[in-house]
C-alpha positions as CSV (number, residue, x, y, z in Angstrom):
1,M,11.1,-16.9,-16.2
2,S,9.3,-13.7,-17.2
3,K,8.2,-11.4,-14.5
4,I,4.6,-10.0,-14.2
5,E,3.9,-6.4,-13.3
6,L,1.7,-5.4,-10.4
7,E,0.1,-2.5,-9.1
8,I,-1.5,-2.1,-5.3
9,V,-5.8,-2.0,-6.0
10,A,-6.6,-2.0,-2.6
11,L,-5.2,-1.5,0.7
12,S,-7.7,-2.3,3.7
13,H,-8.6,-4.2,7.4
14,S,-8.2,-7.9,6.9
15,L,-11.5,-9.5,7.7
16,S,-10.0,-12.7,8.5
17,Q,-7.1,-11.6,10.8
18,S,-8.3,-8.4,13.0
19,H,-5.3,-6.9,14.0
20,N,-3.8,-6.9,10.5
21,Y,-4.3,-5.3,7.2
22,A,-4.5,-6.2,3.5
23,V,-2.8,-4.9,0.6
24,V,-4.0,-6.3,-2.6
25,L,-2.1,-6.3,-6.0
26,G,-3.6,-6.5,-9.2
27,E,-1.9,-7.6,-12.6
28,R,-1.4,-4.7,-14.7
29,D,-2.2,-6.9,-18.1
30,G,-4.1,-9.5,-16.1
31,N,-7.3,-10.4,-14.4
32,R,-5.7,-11.9,-11.1
33,R,-5.5,-10.4,-7.7
34,L,-2.5,-11.2,-5.1
35,P,-3.8,-10.5,-1.3
36,I,-1.1,-10.2,1.2
37,V,-1.6,-9.9,5.1
38,I,0.6,-7.2,6.4
39,G,0.8,-5.7,9.7
40,S,-0.7,-2.3,10.8
41,F,2.8,-0.3,10.5
42,E,3.7,-1.1,7.0
43,A,0.1,-0.5,6.4
44,Q,0.6,2.6,7.6
45,A,4.0,3.1,5.7
46,I,2.1,2.3,2.5
47,A,-0.9,4.7,3.0
48,V,1.3,7.5,3.6
49,A,3.2,7.3,0.9
50,M,0.1,6.8,-1.5
51,E,-1.5,9.5,0.2
52,R,1.4,11.8,-0.2
53,M,1.2,12.9,3.4
54,T,4.4,14.6,4.9
55,P,5.1,13.1,8.6
56,N,7.0,15.8,10.9
57,R,9.3,13.3,11.8
58,P,10.4,10.6,9.1
59,L,8.9,7.2,9.4
60,T,11.3,4.0,9.1
61,H,11.1,3.6,5.3
62,D,11.5,7.3,4.8
63,L,14.8,7.0,6.8
64,F,15.6,3.9,4.8
65,K,14.8,6.1,1.5
66,N,17.1,9.2,2.6
67,T,19.9,6.6,3.4
68,L,19.9,5.1,0.0
69,D,19.4,8.5,-1.8
70,T,22.7,9.9,0.3
71,F,24.5,7.2,-1.2
72,D,23.6,7.4,-4.7
73,I,21.3,4.2,-4.5
74,V,18.1,4.1,-6.4
75,L,15.4,1.3,-6.1
76,K,14.9,0.1,-9.7
77,E,12.2,-2.5,-9.1
78,V,10.6,-4.9,-6.3
79,I,10.1,-8.5,-7.0
80,I,7.9,-10.8,-5.0
81,N,9.9,-14.0,-5.9
82,K,9.3,-16.7,-3.4
83,L,6.1,-18.1,-1.4
84,Y,6.9,-20.8,1.2
85,D,4.4,-22.2,3.8
86,G,2.1,-18.9,3.0
87,I,4.7,-16.6,3.6
88,F,6.0,-14.4,0.4
89,Y,9.5,-13.0,-0.1
90,A,10.8,-10.1,-2.0
91,R,13.9,-8.7,-3.1
92,L,14.8,-4.7,-3.8
93,V,16.6,-4.3,-6.8
94,C,18.9,-1.4,-6.5
95,D,21.2,0.4,-8.7
96,K,24.5,2.1,-7.9
97,K,26.4,3.9,-10.5
98,G,25.2,0.9,-12.9
99,E,26.1,-1.8,-10.3
100,I,22.9,-3.9,-9.9
101,Y,22.4,-5.2,-6.1
102,E,19.8,-7.3,-5.0
103,I,18.4,-7.0,-1.4
104,D,16.5,-9.7,0.4
105,A,13.1,-7.8,2.3
106,R,10.0,-8.6,3.8
107,T,7.1,-8.1,1.0
108,S,5.5,-5.6,3.1
109,D,8.6,-3.4,3.7
110,S,9.2,-4.0,0.0
111,L,6.0,-2.4,-1.0
112,A,6.4,0.3,1.3
113,M,9.5,1.2,-0.5
114,A,8.2,0.8,-4.0
115,V,5.4,3.4,-3.3
116,R,8.0,5.7,-2.1
117,Y,10.4,5.5,-5.4
118,N,7.4,5.0,-7.6
119,C,9.1,1.9,-8.8
120,P,7.3,-1.0,-10.6
121,I,6.2,-4.4,-8.6
122,Y,6.9,-8.0,-10.2
123,T,6.0,-11.3,-9.4
124,Y,6.4,-14.6,-11.6
125,D,3.2,-17.0,-12.7
126,F,4.2,-19.5,-10.2
127,I,3.3,-17.3,-7.5
128,L,0.2,-16.0,-8.9
129,D,-1.0,-19.4,-9.7
130,A,-0.3,-20.6,-6.3
131,A,-1.9,-17.8,-4.4
132,G,-3.8,-15.5,-6.7
133,I,-7.4,-15.3,-7.2
134,S,-9.0,-14.5,-10.6
135,Y,-10.8,-11.3,-10.3
136,D,-14.3,-11.2,-12.4
137,E,-15.4,-8.0,-13.2
138,A,-19.3,-9.0,-13.1
139,Q,-18.6,-9.7,-9.4
140,G,-17.0,-6.5,-8.5
141,D,-15.8,-6.2,-5.3
142,E,-17.5,-9.3,-4.1
143,T,-14.2,-11.3,-5.0
144,E,-12.0,-9.4,-2.9
145,Q,-14.5,-9.8,0.1
146,D,-14.8,-13.2,-0.5
147,A,-10.9,-13.6,0.0
148,G,-11.3,-12.2,3.2
149,F,-10.4,-8.5,2.1
150,Q,-12.9,-5.3,2.2
151,P,-12.2,-2.8,-0.5
152,K,-10.4,0.6,0.6
153,S,-13.5,2.4,0.1
154,G,-15.6,0.6,2.1
155,K,-13.5,2.0,4.9
156,S,-15.5,3.4,7.8
157,K,-15.1,6.9,8.7
158,P,-15.8,8.6,12.1
159,S,-19.5,8.7,13.1
160,N,-19.3,12.6,13.3
161,M,-17.3,13.4,10.6
162,A,-20.2,14.4,8.4
163,A,-21.7,17.0,11.0
164,M,-18.1,18.7,11.2
165,S,-17.5,22.2,9.5
166,T,-14.8,22.1,6.7
167,Q,-12.5,24.5,9.0
168,R,-13.2,21.9,11.6
169,L,-12.0,19.2,9.8
170,K,-8.8,21.1,8.9
171,E,-7.9,21.4,12.3
172,V,-8.5,17.4,13.4
173,L,-6.4,17.0,10.3
174,D,-3.5,18.7,11.5
175,Q,-4.3,17.2,14.9
176,S,-3.9,13.8,13.3
177,L,-0.8,14.2,11.7
178,K,1.2,15.8,14.8
179,E,-0.1,12.6,16.5
180,E,1.0,10.4,13.7
181,D,-2.6,9.0,13.2
182,Y,-2.1,8.2,9.6
183,E,-5.1,6.5,8.8
184,K,-7.6,8.9,10.4
185,A,-5.8,11.9,8.3
186,A,-6.4,9.7,5.4
187,E,-10.4,9.7,6.1
188,I,-10.6,13.3,6.6
189,R,-8.7,14.5,3.6
190,D,-10.9,12.2,1.4
191,E,-13.9,13.6,3.2
192,L,-12.5,17.1,2.3
193,N,-11.8,16.1,-1.3
194,K,-15.2,15.0,-1.6
195,R,-16.7,18.1,-0.1
196,K,-14.3,20.1,-2.7
197,S,-15.5,18.2,-5.7
198,A,-19.1,18.4,-4.7
199,G,-18.7,22.6,-4.3
200,S,-16.7,22.8,-7.7
């Protein structure tokens, strides 16, 4: 059974489940999307790694990576290998000095680890056939919204952010990192980057 490589194309609030988030995976060489509902903690763990933030204390997934690194274990790939009753299952494929080990894991945790190791994410055709949606370039974001998800770029920002000075935004960013509010920190960082690009 051939594997299909995926990449994370969106991370956002789930419209269908208000207290959860959604990660949308897309085929690297195709037009199908695989939306997966995940918890807020796992969404935060994925966002922190994708935004290359350094928390004051290691998050659980950072701790696990540090442990694997200490024992010379490398995460080679993540495989989303099963779908049962609407629940996705995954495996971590690890290498320890040439020996390959496969570890059962929740899909959300597997994705949080994959972004930390920058390793490939795979699935199989039967999973995409069962739970994937076709992405029509002409429809753009509407496809993902119809599936109950908002694109990452549609995330709302604090209403007073535009009125804040750059210096004040940096102070709020530092405070958000101290309080481990990484979602807010990511929004502020996006605003700072936008101002930096506009000024260059």
